C-alpha positions as CSV (number, residue, x, y, z in Angstrom):
1,M,26.2,2.3,-23.9
2,T,28.2,2.7,-20.7
3,Q,29.1,-0.1,-18.3
4,N,27.0,1.6,-15.6
5,S,23.9,1.4,-17.8
6,L,24.6,-2.2,-18.4
7,D,24.8,-2.9,-14.7
8,T,21.8,-0.9,-13.7
9,P,18.7,-3.1,-13.5
10,P,15.5,-1.9,-15.2
11,P,12.7,-0.3,-13.2
12,V,10.9,-3.0,-11.2
13,W,7.6,-2.3,-13.0
14,R,9.3,-3.3,-16.3
15,A,10.8,-6.6,-14.9
16,P,9.6,-9.6,-16.9
17,G,6.3,-10.8,-15.4
18,M,5.8,-7.7,-13.2
19,P,3.1,-5.9,-15.4
20,A,1.1,-9.1,-15.5
21,L,1.4,-9.6,-11.8
22,L,0.3,-6.0,-11.1
23,V,-2.8,-6.3,-13.3
24,L,-3.6,-9.6,-11.7
25,T,-3.1,-8.2,-8.2
26,A,-5.3,-5.2,-8.9
27,A,-8.1,-7.4,-10.2
28,G,-7.8,-9.9,-7.4
29,F,-7.8,-7.4,-4.6
30,G,-10.3,-5.2,-6.3
31,G,-12.8,-8.1,-6.3
32,F,-12.0,-8.8,-2.7
33,V,-12.3,-5.3,-1.2
34,V,-15.5,-4.3,-3.0
35,L,-17.5,-6.8,-1.1
36,I,-16.1,-6.0,2.4
37,P,-18.7,-3.3,3.1
38,V,-21.5,-4.7,1.0
39,A,-21.7,-8.4,1.8
40,P,-22.7,-7.7,5.5
41,L,-25.4,-5.3,4.1
42,W,-26.7,-8.1,1.9
43,A,-27.0,-10.3,4.9
44,I,-29.0,-7.7,6.8
45,Q,-31.3,-7.3,3.9
46,G,-32.0,-11.0,4.2
47,G,-32.9,-10.7,7.8
48,A,-29.6,-11.2,9.6
49,T,-28.9,-9.4,12.9
50,E,-25.9,-7.0,13.3
51,A,-24.1,-9.8,15.0
52,G,-24.9,-12.2,12.2
53,S,-23.7,-9.7,9.5
54,G,-20.5,-9.3,11.4
55,L,-19.8,-13.0,10.9
56,V,-19.6,-12.5,7.1
57,N,-16.2,-10.8,7.1
58,G,-15.1,-12.5,10.3
59,L,-15.4,-16.0,8.7
60,L,-13.8,-14.7,5.5
61,L,-10.7,-13.6,7.4
62,L,-10.6,-16.7,9.6
63,V,-10.6,-19.0,6.6
64,T,-8.0,-16.8,4.9
65,V,-5.6,-17.2,7.9
66,M,-6.3,-21.0,8.1
67,T,-5.5,-21.4,4.4
68,Q,-2.3,-19.3,4.3
69,P,0.1,-21.8,6.0
70,F,-0.7,-24.5,3.4
71,V,-0.1,-22.3,0.4
72,P,3.8,-22.8,0.2
73,R,3.2,-26.6,0.1
74,L,0.6,-26.2,-2.6
75,L,3.1,-24.1,-4.7
76,D,5.7,-26.8,-4.3
77,H,3.4,-29.6,-5.4
78,F,1.3,-28.0,-8.1
79,G,3.2,-25.0,-9.3
80,T,2.5,-21.3,-9.3
81,G,0.3,-21.2,-12.3
82,R,-2.2,-23.8,-11.2
83,V,-2.4,-22.6,-7.6
84,L,-2.7,-18.9,-8.5
85,A,-5.5,-19.7,-11.1
86,A,-7.3,-21.8,-8.6
87,G,-7.1,-19.0,-6.0
88,L,-8.4,-16.4,-8.4
89,A,-11.3,-18.7,-9.4
90,L,-12.3,-19.4,-5.8
91,L,-12.2,-15.6,-5.0
92,G,-13.9,-14.4,-8.2
93,A,-16.6,-16.9,-9.0
94,P,-18.6,-17.1,-5.7
95,P,-19.7,-13.4,-5.7
96,L,-21.9,-14.1,-8.7
97,L,-23.7,-16.8,-6.7
98,L,-24.7,-14.3,-4.0
99,L,-27.6,-13.2,-6.2
100,L,-29.2,-16.7,-5.6
101,S,-29.9,-15.9,-1.9
102,D,-29.5,-13.3,0.7
103,Q,-29.8,-15.8,3.6
104,L,-27.0,-15.7,6.1
105,A,-26.1,-19.4,5.8
106,W,-25.6,-19.0,2.1
107,I,-23.6,-15.8,2.4
108,L,-21.3,-17.4,5.0
109,T,-20.7,-20.4,2.7
110,I,-19.7,-17.9,0.0
111,S,-17.4,-16.1,2.4
112,A,-15.7,-19.3,3.4
113,V,-14.9,-20.2,-0.2
114,R,-13.7,-16.7,-0.9
115,G,-11.5,-16.9,2.1
116,V,-9.7,-19.9,0.6
117,G,-9.1,-18.0,-2.6
118,F,-7.9,-14.9,-0.8
119,G,-5.5,-16.9,1.3
120,I,-4.0,-18.4,-1.8
121,L,-3.8,-15.0,-3.6
122,T,-2.1,-13.1,-0.7
123,V,0.7,-15.7,-0.1
124,T,1.2,-16.5,-3.8
125,G,1.3,-12.8,-4.8
126,S,4.0,-11.7,-2.4
127,T,6.0,-14.9,-3.2
128,V,5.9,-14.2,-6.9
129,V,6.9,-10.5,-6.5
130,A,9.9,-11.6,-4.5
131,N,11.0,-14.1,-7.1
132,L,10.6,-11.7,-10.1
133,V,13.3,-9.3,-9.0
134,D,16.7,-9.5,-7.3
135,R,17.0,-9.0,-3.6
136,A,18.5,-5.5,-4.1
137,Q,15.1,-4.4,-5.6
138,H,12.8,-6.1,-3.1
139,G,11.8,-2.8,-1.5
140,A,10.8,-1.1,-4.7
141,A,9.0,-4.3,-6.0
142,V,7.0,-4.7,-2.7
143,G,6.2,-1.0,-2.9
144,I,4.7,-1.1,-6.4
145,Y,3.0,-4.4,-5.6
146,G,1.4,-2.6,-2.6
147,A,0.3,0.2,-4.8
148,A,-1.5,-2.4,-7.0
149,I,-3.3,-3.6,-3.9
150,A,-4.1,-0.1,-2.5
151,I,-5.4,1.6,-5.6
152,P,-8.5,-0.6,-5.8
153,Q,-9.1,-0.2,-2.1
154,I,-9.0,3.6,-2.5
155,L,-11.4,3.6,-5.4
156,L,-13.8,0.8,-4.5
157,V,-14.3,0.8,-0.8
158,P,-15.8,4.3,-0.5
159,T,-18.1,3.7,-3.6
160,A,-19.2,0.1,-3.0
161,T,-22.2,0.9,-0.7
162,L,-23.1,3.9,-2.9
163,L,-23.2,1.6,-5.9
164,A,-25.3,-1.0,-4.1
165,D,-27.8,1.8,-3.1
166,S,-28.0,3.5,-6.5
167,V,-27.6,0.7,-9.0
168,G,-28.2,-2.5,-7.0
169,F,-26.3,-5.2,-5.2
170,W,-25.9,-7.1,-8.5
171,A,-23.5,-4.4,-9.7
172,V,-21.2,-4.9,-6.7
173,F,-21.4,-8.7,-7.0
174,A,-20.3,-8.3,-10.7
175,L,-17.3,-6.3,-9.6
176,G,-16.6,-9.0,-7.0
177,A,-15.9,-11.3,-10.0
178,L,-12.9,-9.1,-11.1
179,P,-10.4,-11.8,-10.0
180,L,-11.6,-14.0,-12.9
181,L,-10.0,-11.5,-15.3
182,G,-6.5,-12.3,-13.8
183,I,-6.7,-16.0,-14.4
184,S,-5.2,-15.7,-17.9
185,S,-2.1,-14.1,-16.5
186,A,-1.3,-17.0,-14.2
187,P,0.2,-19.4,-16.8
188,R,2.4,-16.5,-18.2
189,L,3.8,-15.8,-14.8
190,A,4.5,-19.4,-14.2
191,R,6.5,-19.7,-17.4
192,I,8.5,-16.6,-16.6
193,L,9.3,-18.0,-13.1
194,R,10.3,-21.4,-14.5
195,G,12.6,-19.6,-17.0
196,Q,14.2,-17.6,-14.3
197,A,14.7,-20.7,-12.1
198,A,16.4,-22.5,-15.0
199,E,18.8,-19.5,-15.5
200,R,19.7,-19.5,-11.8
201,D,20.4,-23.3,-12.0
202,L,23.1,-22.5,-14.6
203,L,24.9,-20.0,-12.4
204,P,27.8,-21.1,-10.2
205,P,27.1,-21.2,-6.5
206,T,27.8,-18.1,-4.5
207,G,29.8,-19.9,-1.8
208,S,27.9,-18.2,1.0
209,T,26.7,-20.2,3.9
210,P,22.9,-19.9,4.5
211,I,21.9,-18.7,8.0
212,V,18.6,-20.5,7.9
213,S,17.7,-23.8,6.3
214,T,14.9,-26.3,6.0
215,D,17.2,-29.3,6.4
216,G,15.3,-30.6,9.4
217,G,17.8,-29.3,12.0
218,R,15.9,-28.2,15.1
219,S,18.2,-25.2,15.8
220,R,17.9,-24.0,12.2
221,R,14.1,-24.3,12.2
222,R,14.2,-22.3,15.5
223,M,16.4,-19.6,13.9
224,L,14.0,-19.4,10.9
225,A,11.0,-19.0,13.2
226,I,12.7,-16.3,15.2
227,S,13.8,-14.4,12.1
228,L,10.2,-14.4,10.8
229,L,8.5,-13.8,14.1
230,R,10.1,-10.4,14.7
231,P,8.7,-8.7,11.5
232,M,5.4,-10.5,12.0
233,M,5.0,-9.0,15.4
234,L,6.0,-5.5,14.2
235,L,3.5,-5.8,11.4
236,S,0.7,-7.1,13.8
237,G,1.2,-4.1,16.1
238,V,0.4,-1.6,13.3
239,T,-2.3,-3.7,11.5
240,L,-4.1,-4.0,14.9
241,A,-4.4,-0.3,14.9
242,G,-5.3,0.0,11.3
243,G,-7.9,-2.8,11.4
244,A,-9.5,-1.1,14.4
245,L,-9.7,2.3,12.8
246,L,-11.0,1.0,9.5
247,T,-13.7,-0.8,11.4
248,F,-14.7,1.8,14.0
249,A,-13.8,5.2,12.6
250,P,-17.5,5.9,11.7
251,Q,-18.5,5.2,15.3
252,M,-15.6,7.2,16.8
253,S,-16.4,10.4,15.0
254,S,-19.5,12.7,15.4
255,S,-19.0,14.0,11.9
256,P,-19.7,11.8,8.8
257,A,-17.8,14.2,6.6
258,A,-14.8,14.0,9.0
259,T,-15.0,10.2,9.0
260,A,-15.0,10.0,5.2
261,G,-12.1,12.4,5.0
262,A,-10.2,10.5,7.7
263,L,-10.6,7.2,6.1
264,A,-9.5,8.6,2.7
265,L,-6.4,10.1,4.4
266,L,-5.6,6.8,6.1
267,T,-5.8,4.7,3.0
268,L,-4.1,7.3,0.7
269,S,-1.2,8.0,3.1
270,A,-0.8,4.2,3.6
271,A,-0.7,3.6,-0.2
272,V,1.8,6.5,-0.9
273,T,4.1,5.5,2.0
274,R,4.1,1.8,1.1
275,W,5.1,2.7,-2.5
276,A,7.6,5.5,-1.7
277,I,9.5,3.8,1.1
278,G,10.4,0.8,-1.1
279,G,13.2,2.6,-3.0
280,L,14.5,4.2,0.2
281,S,14.7,0.8,1.9
282,D,16.7,-0.6,-1.1
283,R,19.1,2.3,-1.0
284,Y,19.6,2.8,2.8
285,G,18.3,-0.5,4.3
286,A,14.9,-1.3,5.8
287,H,15.9,-1.4,9.5
288,R,16.6,2.3,10.0
289,F,13.0,3.2,9.1
290,L,11.4,0.8,11.5
291,W,11.5,2.7,14.8
292,P,10.4,6.1,13.4
293,L,7.3,4.5,11.9
294,V,6.5,2.7,15.2
295,V,6.8,6.1,17.0
296,I,4.6,7.8,14.3
297,S,2.0,5.1,14.8
298,V,1.9,5.7,18.5
299,A,1.7,9.5,18.0
300,G,-1.2,9.1,15.6
301,L,-3.1,6.9,18.0
302,L,-2.6,9.3,20.9
303,A,-3.9,12.1,18.7
304,I,-7.0,10.1,17.8
305,A,-7.7,9.1,21.4
306,Q,-7.6,12.8,22.3
307,A,-9.7,13.8,19.3
308,V,-12.6,11.4,20.2
309,Q,-12.8,12.3,23.9
310,S,-16.2,13.8,23.4
311,P,-18.7,11.6,21.6
312,D,-20.7,14.6,20.4
313,A,-17.8,16.9,19.4
314,T,-14.9,15.2,17.6
315,G,-11.7,17.3,17.4
316,I,-11.7,17.1,13.6
317,L,-8.3,18.5,12.8
318,L,-6.6,16.3,15.4
319,F,-8.6,13.3,14.1
320,L,-7.5,13.9,10.6
321,V,-3.9,14.3,11.6
322,G,-3.9,11.2,13.7
323,M,-5.5,9.1,11.0
324,T,-2.9,10.3,8.5
325,L,0.0,9.5,10.9
326,V,-1.3,6.0,11.5
327,G,-1.7,5.6,7.7
328,I,1.9,6.5,7.1
329,A,3.0,3.9,9.6
330,Y,0.5,1.4,8.4
331,G,1.8,1.6,4.8
332,G,5.5,1.9,5.6
333,L,5.6,-1.0,8.0
334,Q,3.8,-3.2,5.6
335,N,6.5,-2.8,3.0
336,L,9.5,-2.9,5.4
337,T,8.4,-6.0,7.4
338,L,7.9,-8.0,4.2
339,V,11.3,-6.9,2.9
340,I,12.9,-8.0,6.2
341,S,11.1,-11.3,6.1
342,L,12.3,-12.0,2.6
343,A,15.8,-11.0,3.6
344,A,15.8,-13.5,6.4
345,V,15.3,-16.6,4.2
346,Q,16.7,-18.2,1.0
347,R,14.8,-17.9,-2.2
348,K,13.3,-21.4,-1.9
349,Q,11.7,-20.2,1.4
350,Y,10.0,-17.1,0.0
351,G,6.7,-18.9,0.2
352,T,7.1,-19.6,3.9
353,A,8.2,-16.0,4.6
354,S,5.2,-14.7,2.6
355,A,2.8,-17.0,4.5
356,V,4.0,-15.9,7.9
357,W,3.9,-12.2,6.9
358,N,0.3,-12.5,5.6
359,I,-0.8,-14.3,8.7
360,G,0.7,-11.5,10.8
361,F,-1.2,-9.0,8.8
362,D,-4.6,-10.7,8.9
363,L,-4.3,-11.7,12.6
364,G,-3.4,-8.2,13.6
365,T,-6.3,-6.8,11.6
366,A,-8.7,-9.3,13.2
367,L,-7.4,-8.8,16.7
368,G,-7.7,-5.0,16.3
369,S,-11.4,-5.2,15.4
370,V,-12.2,-7.6,18.2
371,L,-10.0,-6.1,21.0
372,V,-10.9,-2.4,20.3
373,G,-14.5,-3.3,19.8
374,T,-14.7,-5.1,23.1
375,L,-12.8,-2.4,25.1
376,A,-14.9,0.3,23.5
377,T,-18.1,-1.4,24.5
378,A,-16.9,-1.5,28.1
379,F,-14.9,1.7,28.5
380,G,-15.4,3.9,25.4
381,F,-13.3,4.5,22.4
382,P,-10.6,6.8,23.9
383,P,-9.3,4.1,26.4
384,A,-9.6,1.5,23.6
385,V,-7.4,3.5,21.3
386,L,-4.9,4.1,24.0
387,V,-4.6,0.4,24.5
388,A,-3.9,0.0,20.8
389,A,-1.2,2.7,21.2
390,A,0.3,0.9,24.1
391,I,0.5,-2.4,22.1
392,S,2.1,-0.6,19.2
393,L,4.7,1.0,21.6
394,L,5.5,-2.5,23.0
395,T,6.8,-3.5,19.6
396,L,9.3,-0.7,19.6
397,P,12.2,-2.8,21.0
398,L,11.7,-5.2,18.0
399,A,12.5,-2.3,15.7
400,F,16.1,-2.1,17.0
401,M,16.9,-5.8,16.7
402,R,18.8,-6.9,13.6
403,R,19.3,-10.2,12.0
404,P,21.9,-11.1,9.4
405,K,20.7,-11.2,5.8
406,V,20.7,-14.4,3.9
407,T,22.1,-14.8,0.5
408,D,21.1,-17.5,-2.1
């Protein structure tokens, strides 16, 4: 065996703990996304108005964002295994209770509990994936982790409502319990992380001076906040667009077939780009890919705004191209901004970086739905999409800013 083969790390998907994390992630996010289009329909069947049904996912996302800042502290106090198992249980058990009632109050209660579980899963998952591999492989690890999130979305979101119509709501609620299948992997991941931490404690210090720290210094806390705010804002700019398109694409297009194809292209291009760009960012650095992806996002939104000028005659080809371009930026920036966030902190702060990144993702998604929906009601979808393009363009200067990397 050559020295180079000894020095070359194994593929990230073979890293200790990574297969278990990927299976757990696919189960957790699969159970989450399958109810996104169906839970509001269950509320409507129970007599809720359109506005009431809109609260179902809105409350879910709100509770998710409110939970995420507390997850790093929970991980410090209770450990990864217990916190992750609790999050999966809170996300996976409540869907089975939806069969008890289709009344809005009960569904909102279920959504709130699931929001706590999802907030735990999102922050813990990206914290774990960062700890399982070295910094040099963060891009590839985040990419394959993103694929484990995206594949259930591609498979389950388009089929969830069809399953509810053809088989029954109970079948979708049963799939909503998928996170329960991942609970058994949580203790195994915790043991692997403890073992890795013990090995690092035996290594001599690197001698490097950390750029950011949690030692209580006001200037250091400010530097940490600035380091994490930049990728968070870049991410929010593109998730605002993505959240709006995922929500309103059916209303923008005059062709149901074009809408289905466009959403498939958006999610598929996002999944492929998020996976593929990981290895490139490890090899060439994440920063050089930021500004092209912002430009691609703006170009895609401009194409969509032009395609939906006529409510009765969507420019289908332009619509499909625009959705694909936004999907490329949507997936690529998800990977790169998380890698940059992790590079800005020490290992012990991965939980904080993960929480800030996830808050940026969910806030951008929520803001996109609210802002574009409000503007579309008043002015129509073309001006609303142009505003989303302008917001994305405003993040472009952030793509050229660089912060020094932190070493452990």
